[in-house]
mmCIF file of the N, C-alpha and C atoms, coordinates in Angstrom:
data_MODEL
# 
_entry.id   MODEL 
# 
loop_
_atom_site.group_PDB 
_atom_site.id 
_atom_site.type_symbol 
_atom_site.label_atom_id 
_atom_site.label_alt_id 
_atom_site.label_comp_id 
_atom_site.label_asym_id 
_atom_site.label_entity_id 
_atom_site.label_seq_id 
_atom_site.pdbx_PDB_ins_code 
_atom_site.Cartn_x 
_atom_site.Cartn_y 
_atom_site.Cartn_z 
_atom_site.occupancy 
_atom_site.B_iso_or_equiv 
_atom_site.pdbx_formal_charge 
_atom_site.auth_seq_id 
_atom_site.auth_comp_id 
_atom_site.auth_asym_id 
_atom_site.auth_atom_id 
_atom_site.pdbx_PDB_model_num 
ATOM 1   N N  . MET A 1 1  ? -20.743 19.255 -0.683  1.00 0.00 ? 1  MET A N  1 
ATOM 2   C CA . MET A 1 1  ? -21.525 18.843 -1.938  1.00 0.00 ? 1  MET A CA 1 
ATOM 3   C C  . MET A 1 1  ? -20.293 19.037 -3.025  1.00 0.00 ? 1  MET A C  1 
ATOM 4   N N  . PRO A 1 2  ? -20.420 18.175 -3.927  1.00 0.00 ? 2  PRO A N  1 
ATOM 5   C CA . PRO A 1 2  ? -19.196 18.152 -5.077  1.00 0.00 ? 2  PRO A CA 1 
ATOM 6   C C  . PRO A 1 2  ? -19.353 19.556 -6.090  1.00 0.00 ? 2  PRO A C  1 
ATOM 7   N N  . TYR A 1 3  ? -18.371 20.103 -6.651  1.00 0.00 ? 3  TYR A N  1 
ATOM 8   C CA . TYR A 1 3  ? -18.667 21.176 -7.368  1.00 0.00 ? 3  TYR A CA 1 
ATOM 9   C C  . TYR A 1 3  ? -19.542 20.955 -8.771  1.00 0.00 ? 3  TYR A C  1 
ATOM 10  N N  . GLY A 1 4  ? -20.044 21.761 -9.278  1.00 0.00 ? 4  GLY A N  1 
ATOM 11  C CA . GLY A 1 4  ? -20.689 21.539 -10.825 1.00 0.00 ? 4  GLY A CA 1 
ATOM 12  C C  . GLY A 1 4  ? -19.483 21.675 -11.897 1.00 0.00 ? 4  GLY A C  1 
ATOM 13  N N  . HIS A 1 5  ? -19.940 21.515 -13.019 1.00 0.00 ? 5  HIS A N  1 
ATOM 14  C CA . HIS A 1 5  ? -19.387 21.693 -14.154 1.00 0.00 ? 5  HIS A CA 1 
ATOM 15  C C  . HIS A 1 5  ? -19.466 23.097 -14.556 1.00 0.00 ? 5  HIS A C  1 
ATOM 16  N N  . TRP A 1 6  ? -19.480 24.232 -13.776 1.00 0.00 ? 6  TRP A N  1 
ATOM 17  C CA . TRP A 1 6  ? -19.302 25.520 -14.181 1.00 0.00 ? 6  TRP A CA 1 
ATOM 18  C C  . TRP A 1 6  ? -18.342 26.176 -13.617 1.00 0.00 ? 6  TRP A C  1 
ATOM 19  N N  . VAL A 1 7  ? -17.530 27.079 -14.192 1.00 0.00 ? 7  VAL A N  1 
ATOM 20  C CA . VAL A 1 7  ? -16.277 27.817 -14.077 1.00 0.00 ? 7  VAL A CA 1 
ATOM 21  C C  . VAL A 1 7  ? -16.571 28.629 -12.674 1.00 0.00 ? 7  VAL A C  1 
ATOM 22  N N  . THR A 1 8  ? -17.777 29.199 -12.630 1.00 0.00 ? 8  THR A N  1 
ATOM 23  C CA . THR A 1 8  ? -18.111 29.937 -11.774 1.00 0.00 ? 8  THR A CA 1 
ATOM 24  C C  . THR A 1 8  ? -18.372 29.525 -10.107 1.00 0.00 ? 8  THR A C  1 
ATOM 25  N N  . GLU A 1 9  ? -18.492 28.156 -10.213 1.00 0.00 ? 9  GLU A N  1 
ATOM 26  C CA . GLU A 1 9  ? -18.741 27.163 -9.101  1.00 0.00 ? 9  GLU A CA 1 
ATOM 27  C C  . GLU A 1 9  ? -17.532 27.143 -8.414  1.00 0.00 ? 9  GLU A C  1 
ATOM 28  N N  . LEU A 1 10 ? -16.100 27.365 -9.205  1.00 0.00 ? 10 LEU A N  1 
ATOM 29  C CA . LEU A 1 10 ? -14.777 27.335 -8.612  1.00 0.00 ? 10 LEU A CA 1 
ATOM 30  C C  . LEU A 1 10 ? -14.772 28.546 -7.635  1.00 0.00 ? 10 LEU A C  1 
ATOM 31  N N  . ARG A 1 11 ? -15.448 29.913 -7.636  1.00 0.00 ? 11 ARG A N  1 
ATOM 32  C CA . ARG A 1 11 ? -15.610 30.528 -6.692  1.00 0.00 ? 11 ARG A CA 1 
ATOM 33  C C  . ARG A 1 11 ? -15.703 30.337 -5.112  1.00 0.00 ? 11 ARG A C  1 
ATOM 34  N N  . ARG A 1 12 ? -16.497 29.052 -5.072  1.00 0.00 ? 12 ARG A N  1 
ATOM 35  C CA . ARG A 1 12 ? -17.076 28.374 -3.968  1.00 0.00 ? 12 ARG A CA 1 
ATOM 36  C C  . ARG A 1 12 ? -15.688 27.758 -3.108  1.00 0.00 ? 12 ARG A C  1 
ATOM 37  N N  . VAL A 1 13 ? -14.744 27.388 -3.871  1.00 0.00 ? 13 VAL A N  1 
ATOM 38  C CA . VAL A 1 13 ? -13.640 26.694 -3.285  1.00 0.00 ? 13 VAL A CA 1 
ATOM 39  C C  . VAL A 1 13 ? -12.971 27.438 -1.935  1.00 0.00 ? 13 VAL A C  1 
ATOM 40  N N  . GLU A 1 14 ? -12.612 28.579 -2.300  1.00 0.00 ? 14 GLU A N  1 
ATOM 41  C CA . GLU A 1 14 ? -11.832 29.581 -1.066  1.00 0.00 ? 14 GLU A CA 1 
ATOM 42  C C  . GLU A 1 14 ? -13.087 29.595 0.018   1.00 0.00 ? 14 GLU A C  1 
ATOM 43  N N  . LEU A 1 15 ? -14.305 29.971 -0.134  1.00 0.00 ? 15 LEU A N  1 
ATOM 44  C CA . LEU A 1 15 ? -14.919 29.777 1.230   1.00 0.00 ? 15 LEU A CA 1 
ATOM 45  C C  . LEU A 1 15 ? -15.449 28.465 1.625   1.00 0.00 ? 15 LEU A C  1 
ATOM 46  N N  . ASN A 1 16 ? -15.394 27.351 0.898   1.00 0.00 ? 16 ASN A N  1 
ATOM 47  C CA . ASN A 1 16 ? -15.526 26.216 1.568   1.00 0.00 ? 16 ASN A CA 1 
ATOM 48  C C  . ASN A 1 16 ? -14.339 25.881 2.408   1.00 0.00 ? 16 ASN A C  1 
ATOM 49  N N  . MET A 1 17 ? -13.114 26.129 2.034   1.00 0.00 ? 17 MET A N  1 
ATOM 50  C CA . MET A 1 17 ? -11.909 26.024 2.695   1.00 0.00 ? 17 MET A CA 1 
ATOM 51  C C  . MET A 1 17 ? -11.728 26.590 3.799   1.00 0.00 ? 17 MET A C  1 
ATOM 52  N N  . GLN A 1 18 ? -12.122 27.982 3.895   1.00 0.00 ? 18 GLN A N  1 
ATOM 53  C CA . GLN A 1 18 ? -12.418 28.902 5.009   1.00 0.00 ? 18 GLN A CA 1 
ATOM 54  C C  . GLN A 1 18 ? -13.209 28.001 6.006   1.00 0.00 ? 18 GLN A C  1 
ATOM 55  N N  . LEU A 1 19 ? -14.334 27.714 5.600   1.00 0.00 ? 19 LEU A N  1 
ATOM 56  C CA . LEU A 1 19 ? -15.415 27.020 6.707   1.00 0.00 ? 19 LEU A CA 1 
ATOM 57  C C  . LEU A 1 19 ? -14.979 25.495 7.128   1.00 0.00 ? 19 LEU A C  1 
ATOM 58  N N  . ARG A 1 20 ? -14.138 24.989 6.462   1.00 0.00 ? 20 ARG A N  1 
ATOM 59  C CA . ARG A 1 20 ? -13.642 23.481 6.718   1.00 0.00 ? 20 ARG A CA 1 
ATOM 60  C C  . ARG A 1 20 ? -12.509 24.003 8.069   1.00 0.00 ? 20 ARG A C  1 
ATOM 61  N N  . ARG A 1 21 ? -11.671 25.093 7.521   1.00 0.00 ? 21 ARG A N  1 
ATOM 62  C CA . ARG A 1 21 ? -10.526 25.355 8.458   1.00 0.00 ? 21 ARG A CA 1 
ATOM 63  C C  . ARG A 1 21 ? -11.296 25.830 9.994   1.00 0.00 ? 21 ARG A C  1 
ATOM 64  N N  . ARG A 1 22 ? -12.274 26.552 9.637   1.00 0.00 ? 22 ARG A N  1 
ATOM 65  C CA . ARG A 1 22 ? -12.889 27.025 10.974  1.00 0.00 ? 22 ARG A CA 1 
ATOM 66  C C  . ARG A 1 22 ? -13.467 26.020 11.772  1.00 0.00 ? 22 ARG A C  1 
ATOM 67  N N  . HIS A 1 23 ? -14.045 25.136 10.937  1.00 0.00 ? 23 HIS A N  1 
ATOM 68  C CA . HIS A 1 23 ? -14.731 23.635 11.703  1.00 0.00 ? 23 HIS A CA 1 
ATOM 69  C C  . HIS A 1 23 ? -13.685 22.878 12.642  1.00 0.00 ? 23 HIS A C  1 
ATOM 70  N N  . VAL A 1 24 ? -12.348 22.791 11.935  1.00 0.00 ? 24 VAL A N  1 
ATOM 71  C CA . VAL A 1 24 ? -11.474 21.921 12.312  1.00 0.00 ? 24 VAL A CA 1 
ATOM 72  C C  . VAL A 1 24 ? -10.856 22.614 13.601  1.00 0.00 ? 24 VAL A C  1 
ATOM 73  N N  . GLN A 1 25 ? -10.489 23.959 13.380  1.00 0.00 ? 25 GLN A N  1 
ATOM 74  C CA . GLN A 1 25 ? -9.972  24.607 14.592  1.00 0.00 ? 25 GLN A CA 1 
ATOM 75  C C  . GLN A 1 25 ? -11.021 24.412 15.437  1.00 0.00 ? 25 GLN A C  1 
ATOM 76  N N  . HIS A 1 26 ? -11.953 24.539 15.490  1.00 0.00 ? 26 HIS A N  1 
ATOM 77  C CA . HIS A 1 26 ? -13.032 24.576 16.759  1.00 0.00 ? 26 HIS A CA 1 
ATOM 78  C C  . HIS A 1 26 ? -12.898 23.063 17.461  1.00 0.00 ? 26 HIS A C  1 
ATOM 79  N N  . GLN A 1 27 ? -12.570 22.159 16.751  1.00 0.00 ? 27 GLN A N  1 
ATOM 80  C CA . GLN A 1 27 ? -12.170 20.644 17.342  1.00 0.00 ? 27 GLN A CA 1 
ATOM 81  C C  . GLN A 1 27 ? -11.041 20.631 17.899  1.00 0.00 ? 27 GLN A C  1 
ATOM 82  N N  . LEU A 1 28 ? -9.916  21.411 17.654  1.00 0.00 ? 28 LEU A N  1 
ATOM 83  C CA . LEU A 1 28 ? -8.723  21.359 18.584  1.00 0.00 ? 28 LEU A CA 1 
ATOM 84  C C  . LEU A 1 28 ? -8.439  21.704 19.659  1.00 0.00 ? 28 LEU A C  1 
ATOM 85  N N  . GLN A 1 29 ? -7.691  21.016 20.276  1.00 0.00 ? 29 GLN A N  1 
ATOM 86  C CA . GLN A 1 29 ? -7.126  21.817 21.867  1.00 0.00 ? 29 GLN A CA 1 
ATOM 87  C C  . GLN A 1 29 ? -6.313  23.036 21.687  1.00 0.00 ? 29 GLN A C  1 
ATOM 88  N N  . PRO A 1 30 ? -6.338  23.626 22.497  1.00 0.00 ? 30 PRO A N  1 
ATOM 89  C CA . PRO A 1 30 ? -5.589  24.923 22.396  1.00 0.00 ? 30 PRO A CA 1 
ATOM 90  C C  . PRO A 1 30 ? -4.292  25.152 22.052  1.00 0.00 ? 30 PRO A C  1 
ATOM 91  N N  . HIS A 1 31 ? -3.680  23.839 22.263  1.00 0.00 ? 31 HIS A N  1 
ATOM 92  C CA . HIS A 1 31 ? -2.033  23.841 22.013  1.00 0.00 ? 31 HIS A CA 1 
ATOM 93  C C  . HIS A 1 31 ? -1.815  22.958 20.709  1.00 0.00 ? 31 HIS A C  1 
ATOM 94  N N  . GLU A 1 32 ? -3.010  22.782 19.922  1.00 0.00 ? 32 GLU A N  1 
ATOM 95  C CA . GLU A 1 32 ? -3.000  21.987 18.665  1.00 0.00 ? 32 GLU A CA 1 
ATOM 96  C C  . GLU A 1 32 ? -3.203  23.138 17.532  1.00 0.00 ? 32 GLU A C  1 
ATOM 97  N N  . ARG A 1 33 ? -2.440  22.831 16.562  1.00 0.00 ? 33 ARG A N  1 
ATOM 98  C CA . ARG A 1 33 ? -2.732  23.741 15.239  1.00 0.00 ? 33 ARG A CA 1 
ATOM 99  C C  . ARG A 1 33 ? -2.968  22.699 13.891  1.00 0.00 ? 33 ARG A C  1 
ATOM 100 N N  . ILE A 1 34 ? -3.323  23.557 12.896  1.00 0.00 ? 34 ILE A N  1 
ATOM 101 C CA . ILE A 1 34 ? -3.659  22.957 11.688  1.00 0.00 ? 34 ILE A CA 1 
ATOM 102 C C  . ILE A 1 34 ? -2.298  23.341 10.741  1.00 0.00 ? 34 ILE A C  1 
ATOM 103 N N  . LEU A 1 35 ? -1.848  22.167 10.108  1.00 0.00 ? 35 LEU A N  1 
ATOM 104 C CA . LEU A 1 35 ? -0.957  22.309 9.092   1.00 0.00 ? 35 LEU A CA 1 
ATOM 105 C C  . LEU A 1 35 ? -1.492  21.655 7.633   1.00 0.00 ? 35 LEU A C  1 
ATOM 106 N N  . SER A 1 36 ? -1.340  22.735 6.736   1.00 0.00 ? 36 SER A N  1 
ATOM 107 C CA . SER A 1 36 ? -2.025  22.520 5.458   1.00 0.00 ? 36 SER A CA 1 
ATOM 108 C C  . SER A 1 36 ? -0.771  22.228 4.415   1.00 0.00 ? 36 SER A C  1 
ATOM 109 N N  . LEU A 1 37 ? -0.791  21.165 3.613   1.00 0.00 ? 37 LEU A N  1 
ATOM 110 C CA . LEU A 1 37 ? 0.188   21.066 2.552   1.00 0.00 ? 37 LEU A CA 1 
ATOM 111 C C  . LEU A 1 37 ? -0.533  20.889 1.416   1.00 0.00 ? 37 LEU A C  1 
ATOM 112 N N  . SER A 1 38 ? 0.007   21.417 0.524   1.00 0.00 ? 38 SER A N  1 
ATOM 113 C CA . SER A 1 38 ? -0.414  21.608 -0.904  1.00 0.00 ? 38 SER A CA 1 
ATOM 114 C C  . SER A 1 38 ? 0.150   20.562 -1.925  1.00 0.00 ? 38 SER A C  1 
ATOM 115 N N  . VAL A 1 39 ? 1.017   19.876 -1.080  1.00 0.00 ? 39 VAL A N  1 
ATOM 116 C CA . VAL A 1 39 ? 1.596   18.696 -2.028  1.00 0.00 ? 39 VAL A CA 1 
ATOM 117 C C  . VAL A 1 39 ? 2.103   17.755 -1.027  1.00 0.00 ? 39 VAL A C  1 
ATOM 118 N N  . PHE A 1 40 ? 2.424   16.471 -1.451  1.00 0.00 ? 40 PHE A N  1 
ATOM 119 C CA . PHE A 1 40 ? 2.917   15.365 -0.927  1.00 0.00 ? 40 PHE A CA 1 
ATOM 120 C C  . PHE A 1 40 ? 4.210   15.701 -0.279  1.00 0.00 ? 40 PHE A C  1 
ATOM 121 N N  . PRO A 1 41 ? 4.408   15.627 1.237   1.00 0.00 ? 41 PRO A N  1 
ATOM 122 C CA . PRO A 1 41 ? 5.603   16.089 1.520   1.00 0.00 ? 41 PRO A CA 1 
ATOM 123 C C  . PRO A 1 41 ? 7.204   15.524 1.078   1.00 0.00 ? 41 PRO A C  1 
ATOM 124 N N  . LEU A 1 42 ? 6.903   14.314 0.892   1.00 0.00 ? 42 LEU A N  1 
ATOM 125 C CA . LEU A 1 42 ? 8.371   13.395 0.446   1.00 0.00 ? 42 LEU A CA 1 
ATOM 126 C C  . LEU A 1 42 ? 8.283   13.284 -0.788  1.00 0.00 ? 42 LEU A C  1 
ATOM 127 N N  . MET A 1 43 ? 7.160   13.549 -1.780  1.00 0.00 ? 43 MET A N  1 
ATOM 128 C CA . MET A 1 43 ? 6.985   13.127 -3.063  1.00 0.00 ? 43 MET A CA 1 
ATOM 129 C C  . MET A 1 43 ? 8.539   13.519 -3.975  1.00 0.00 ? 43 MET A C  1 
ATOM 130 N N  . GLY A 1 44 ? 9.210   12.880 -4.453  1.00 0.00 ? 44 GLY A N  1 
ATOM 131 C CA . GLY A 1 44 ? 10.420  12.894 -5.145  1.00 0.00 ? 44 GLY A CA 1 
ATOM 132 C C  . GLY A 1 44 ? 11.892  12.815 -4.468  1.00 0.00 ? 44 GLY A C  1 
ATOM 133 N N  . VAL A 1 45 ? 11.478  12.628 -3.049  1.00 0.00 ? 45 VAL A N  1 
ATOM 134 C CA . VAL A 1 45 ? 12.743  12.435 -2.124  1.00 0.00 ? 45 VAL A CA 1 
ATOM 135 C C  . VAL A 1 45 ? 13.068  10.776 -1.910  1.00 0.00 ? 45 VAL A C  1 
ATOM 136 N N  . GLY A 1 46 ? 14.150  10.517 -2.376  1.00 0.00 ? 46 GLY A N  1 
ATOM 137 C CA . GLY A 1 46 ? 14.549  9.015  -2.116  1.00 0.00 ? 46 GLY A CA 1 
ATOM 138 C C  . GLY A 1 46 ? 13.467  8.206  -2.992  1.00 0.00 ? 46 GLY A C  1 
ATOM 139 N N  . SER A 1 47 ? 13.544  6.872  -1.967  1.00 0.00 ? 47 SER A N  1 
ATOM 140 C CA . SER A 1 47 ? 12.631  5.808  -2.724  1.00 0.00 ? 47 SER A CA 1 
ATOM 141 C C  . SER A 1 47 ? 11.444  6.127  -2.003  1.00 0.00 ? 47 SER A C  1 
ATOM 142 N N  . PHE A 1 48 ? 10.284  6.527  -2.633  1.00 0.00 ? 48 PHE A N  1 
ATOM 143 C CA . PHE A 1 48 ? 8.898   6.814  -2.043  1.00 0.00 ? 48 PHE A CA 1 
ATOM 144 C C  . PHE A 1 48 ? 7.906   6.040  -2.907  1.00 0.00 ? 48 PHE A C  1 
ATOM 145 N N  . THR A 1 49 ? 8.237   5.047  -3.469  1.00 0.00 ? 49 THR A N  1 
ATOM 146 C CA . THR A 1 49 ? 7.244   3.885  -4.388  1.00 0.00 ? 49 THR A CA 1 
ATOM 147 C C  . THR A 1 49 ? 7.560   2.626  -3.812  1.00 0.00 ? 49 THR A C  1 
ATOM 148 N N  . ASP A 1 50 ? 6.475   1.879  -4.045  1.00 0.00 ? 50 ASP A N  1 
ATOM 149 C CA . ASP A 1 50 ? 7.012   0.531  -3.771  1.00 0.00 ? 50 ASP A CA 1 
ATOM 150 C C  . ASP A 1 50 ? 6.258   -0.449 -5.041  1.00 0.00 ? 50 ASP A C  1 
ATOM 151 N N  . PRO A 1 51 ? 6.783   -0.992 -5.341  1.00 0.00 ? 51 PRO A N  1 
ATOM 152 C CA . PRO A 1 51 ? 8.400   -1.185 -5.720  1.00 0.00 ? 51 PRO A CA 1 
ATOM 153 C C  . PRO A 1 51 ? 9.014   0.369  -6.029  1.00 0.00 ? 51 PRO A C  1 
ATOM 154 N N  . PRO A 1 52 ? 10.529  0.512  -5.886  1.00 0.00 ? 52 PRO A N  1 
ATOM 155 C CA . PRO A 1 52 ? 11.025  1.812  -6.221  1.00 0.00 ? 52 PRO A CA 1 
ATOM 156 C C  . PRO A 1 52 ? 11.304  1.879  -7.681  1.00 0.00 ? 52 PRO A C  1 
ATOM 157 N N  . PHE A 1 53 ? 10.915  3.179  -8.175  1.00 0.00 ? 53 PHE A N  1 
ATOM 158 C CA . PHE A 1 53 ? 11.088  3.427  -9.520  1.00 0.00 ? 53 PHE A CA 1 
ATOM 159 C C  . PHE A 1 53 ? 12.085  4.463  -9.663  1.00 0.00 ? 53 PHE A C  1 
ATOM 160 N N  . SER A 1 54 ? 12.931  4.549  -10.791 1.00 0.00 ? 54 SER A N  1 
ATOM 161 C CA . SER A 1 54 ? 13.766  5.728  -10.770 1.00 0.00 ? 54 SER A CA 1 
ATOM 162 C C  . SER A 1 54 ? 13.249  7.113  -11.669 1.00 0.00 ? 54 SER A C  1 
ATOM 163 N N  . PRO A 1 55 ? 13.506  7.989  -11.299 1.00 0.00 ? 55 PRO A N  1 
ATOM 164 C CA . PRO A 1 55 ? 13.214  9.259  -12.066 1.00 0.00 ? 55 PRO A CA 1 
ATOM 165 C C  . PRO A 1 55 ? 13.658  9.291  -13.292 1.00 0.00 ? 55 PRO A C  1 
ATOM 166 N N  . GLN A 1 56 ? 13.564  10.472 -14.096 1.00 0.00 ? 56 GLN A N  1 
ATOM 167 C CA . GLN A 1 56 ? 14.308  11.164 -15.386 1.00 0.00 ? 56 GLN A CA 1 
ATOM 168 C C  . GLN A 1 56 ? 13.504  10.038 -16.421 1.00 0.00 ? 56 GLN A C  1 
ATOM 169 N N  . GLY A 1 57 ? 12.317  9.689  -16.452 1.00 0.00 ? 57 GLY A N  1 
ATOM 170 C CA . GLY A 1 57 ? 11.747  8.749  -17.441 1.00 0.00 ? 57 GLY A CA 1 
ATOM 171 C C  . GLY A 1 57 ? 11.353  9.582  -18.843 1.00 0.00 ? 57 GLY A C  1 
ATOM 172 N N  . PRO A 1 58 ? 11.118  8.788  -19.936 1.00 0.00 ? 58 PRO A N  1 
ATOM 173 C CA . PRO A 1 58 ? 10.995  9.662  -21.303 1.00 0.00 ? 58 PRO A CA 1 
ATOM 174 C C  . PRO A 1 58 ? 9.315   10.442 -21.029 1.00 0.00 ? 58 PRO A C  1 
ATOM 175 N N  . VAL A 1 59 ? 8.561   10.390 -20.296 1.00 0.00 ? 59 VAL A N  1 
ATOM 176 C CA . VAL A 1 59 ? 7.277   10.934 -20.250 1.00 0.00 ? 59 VAL A CA 1 
ATOM 177 C C  . VAL A 1 59 ? 7.213   12.214 -19.534 1.00 0.00 ? 59 VAL A C  1 
ATOM 178 N N  . ALA A 1 60 ? 7.294   12.178 -18.146 1.00 0.00 ? 60 ALA A N  1 
ATOM 179 C CA . ALA A 1 60 ? 7.414   13.502 -17.444 1.00 0.00 ? 60 ALA A CA 1 
ATOM 180 C C  . ALA A 1 60 ? 8.889   13.938 -17.515 1.00 0.00 ? 60 ALA A C  1 
ATOM 181 N N  . GLN A 1 61 ? 9.884   13.253 -17.719 1.00 0.00 ? 61 GLN A N  1 
ATOM 182 C CA . GLN A 1 61 ? 11.263  13.945 -17.782 1.00 0.00 ? 61 GLN A CA 1 
ATOM 183 C C  . GLN A 1 61 ? 11.562  14.806 -16.467 1.00 0.00 ? 61 GLN A C  1 
ATOM 184 N N  . SER A 1 62 ? 11.014  14.248 -15.516 1.00 0.00 ? 62 SER A N  1 
ATOM 185 C CA . SER A 1 62 ? 11.204  14.923 -14.260 1.00 0.00 ? 62 SER A CA 1 
ATOM 186 C C  . SER A 1 62 ? 12.638  14.207 -13.600 1.00 0.00 ? 62 SER A C  1 
ATOM 187 N N  . LEU A 1 63 ? 13.153  15.450 -12.739 1.00 0.00 ? 63 LEU A N  1 
ATOM 188 C CA . LEU A 1 63 ? 14.543  14.816 -12.084 1.00 0.00 ? 63 LEU A CA 1 
ATOM 189 C C  . LEU A 1 63 ? 14.091  14.220 -10.693 1.00 0.00 ? 63 LEU A C  1 
ATOM 190 N N  . PHE A 1 64 ? 12.794  14.248 -10.362 1.00 0.00 ? 64 PHE A N  1 
ATOM 191 C CA . PHE A 1 64 ? 12.502  13.835 -9.005  1.00 0.00 ? 64 PHE A CA 1 
ATOM 192 C C  . PHE A 1 64 ? 11.305  12.792 -9.017  1.00 0.00 ? 64 PHE A C  1 
ATOM 193 N N  . THR A 1 65 ? 10.290  12.791 -9.956  1.00 0.00 ? 65 THR A N  1 
ATOM 194 C CA . THR A 1 65 ? 9.188   11.854 -10.077 1.00 0.00 ? 65 THR A CA 1 
ATOM 195 C C  . THR A 1 65 ? 9.296   10.971 -11.098 1.00 0.00 ? 65 THR A C  1 
ATOM 196 N N  . PRO A 1 66 ? 9.035   9.517  -10.708 1.00 0.00 ? 66 PRO A N  1 
ATOM 197 C CA . PRO A 1 66 ? 9.145   8.424  -11.632 1.00 0.00 ? 66 PRO A CA 1 
ATOM 198 C C  . PRO A 1 66 ? 8.055   8.639  -12.644 1.00 0.00 ? 66 PRO A C  1 
ATOM 199 N N  . ASP A 1 67 ? 8.008   8.172  -13.827 1.00 0.00 ? 67 ASP A N  1 
ATOM 200 C CA . ASP A 1 67 ? 6.795   8.022  -14.971 1.00 0.00 ? 67 ASP A CA 1 
ATOM 201 C C  . ASP A 1 67 ? 5.802   7.171  -14.293 1.00 0.00 ? 67 ASP A C  1 
ATOM 202 N N  . GLU A 1 68 ? 6.385   5.910  -13.521 1.00 0.00 ? 68 GLU A N  1 
ATOM 203 C CA . GLU A 1 68 ? 5.290   4.933  -13.407 1.00 0.00 ? 68 GLU A CA 1 
ATOM 204 C C  . GLU A 1 68 ? 4.203   5.390  -12.175 1.00 0.00 ? 68 GLU A C  1 
ATOM 205 N N  . ILE A 1 69 ? 4.348   6.572  -11.715 1.00 0.00 ? 69 ILE A N  1 
ATOM 206 C CA . ILE A 1 69 ? 3.355   7.107  -10.686 1.00 0.00 ? 69 ILE A CA 1 
ATOM 207 C C  . ILE A 1 69 ? 2.295   7.721  -11.375 1.00 0.00 ? 69 ILE A C  1 
ATOM 208 N N  . ILE A 1 70 ? 2.445   8.176  -12.909 1.00 0.00 ? 70 ILE A N  1 
ATOM 209 C CA . ILE A 1 70 ? 1.591   8.670  -13.646 1.00 0.00 ? 70 ILE A CA 1 
ATOM 210 C C  . ILE A 1 70 ? 0.694   7.712  -14.056 1.00 0.00 ? 70 ILE A C  1 
ATOM 211 N N  . SER A 1 71 ? -0.511  7.996  -14.074 1.00 0.00 ? 71 SER A N  1 
ATOM 212 C CA . SER A 1 71 ? -1.714  7.266  -14.576 1.00 0.00 ? 71 SER A CA 1 
ATOM 213 C C  . SER A 1 71 ? -1.338  6.911  -16.019 1.00 0.00 ? 71 SER A C  1 
ATOM 214 N N  . GLN A 1 72 ? -1.530  5.607  -16.188 1.00 0.00 ? 72 GLN A N  1 
ATOM 215 C CA . GLN A 1 72 ? -0.983  5.121  -17.724 1.00 0.00 ? 72 GLN A CA 1 
ATOM 216 C C  . GLN A 1 72 ? -2.013  5.316  -18.743 1.00 0.00 ? 72 GLN A C  1 
ATOM 217 N N  . HIS A 1 73 ? -3.187  5.699  -18.495 1.00 0.00 ? 73 HIS A N  1 
ATOM 218 C CA . HIS A 1 73 ? -4.091  6.448  -19.320 1.00 0.00 ? 73 HIS A CA 1 
ATOM 219 C C  . HIS A 1 73 ? -3.382  7.398  -20.424 1.00 0.00 ? 73 HIS A C  1 
ATOM 220 N N  . LYS A 1 74 ? -3.708  6.897  -21.825 1.00 0.00 ? 74 LYS A N  1 
ATOM 221 C CA . LYS A 1 74 ? -2.934  7.622  -22.721 1.00 0.00 ? 74 LYS A CA 1 
ATOM 222 C C  . LYS A 1 74 ? -3.001  9.446  -22.583 1.00 0.00 ? 74 LYS A C  1 
ATOM 223 N N  . ARG A 1 75 ? -4.276  9.805  -22.221 1.00 0.00 ? 75 ARG A N  1 
ATOM 224 C CA . ARG A 1 75 ? -4.443  11.098 -21.959 1.00 0.00 ? 75 ARG A CA 1 
ATOM 225 C C  . ARG A 1 75 ? -3.373  11.805 -21.145 1.00 0.00 ? 75 ARG A C  1 
ATOM 226 N N  . PHE A 1 76 ? -2.880  10.981 -19.943 1.00 0.00 ? 76 PHE A N  1 
ATOM 227 C CA . PHE A 1 76 ? -1.830  11.540 -19.095 1.00 0.00 ? 76 PHE A CA 1 
ATOM 228 C C  . PHE A 1 76 ? -0.325  11.385 -19.301 1.00 0.00 ? 76 PHE A C  1 
ATOM 229 N N  . LEU A 1 77 ? -0.232  10.167 -20.083 1.00 0.00 ? 77 LEU A N  1 
ATOM 230 C CA . LEU A 1 77 ? 1.140   10.021 -20.790 1.00 0.00 ? 77 LEU A CA 1 
ATOM 231 C C  . LEU A 1 77 ? 1.475   11.101 -21.946 1.00 0.00 ? 77 LEU A C  1 
# 
């Protein structure tokens, strides 16, 4: 179920992640393991967009991430 609009519902996130991990581990073979990543593994490394864009734009001013991958909505820019 999606989370609601209350901050108190964020307490359910950790429990839900534990339950999901337990469910996945049950489905794996003995030699298999879960790998959890909290980021995109190669974001900001080399050319990772198509078409390729250069970093260090005026919006994010990031050394690694181009402005073009940010949503063009005014709120995000």
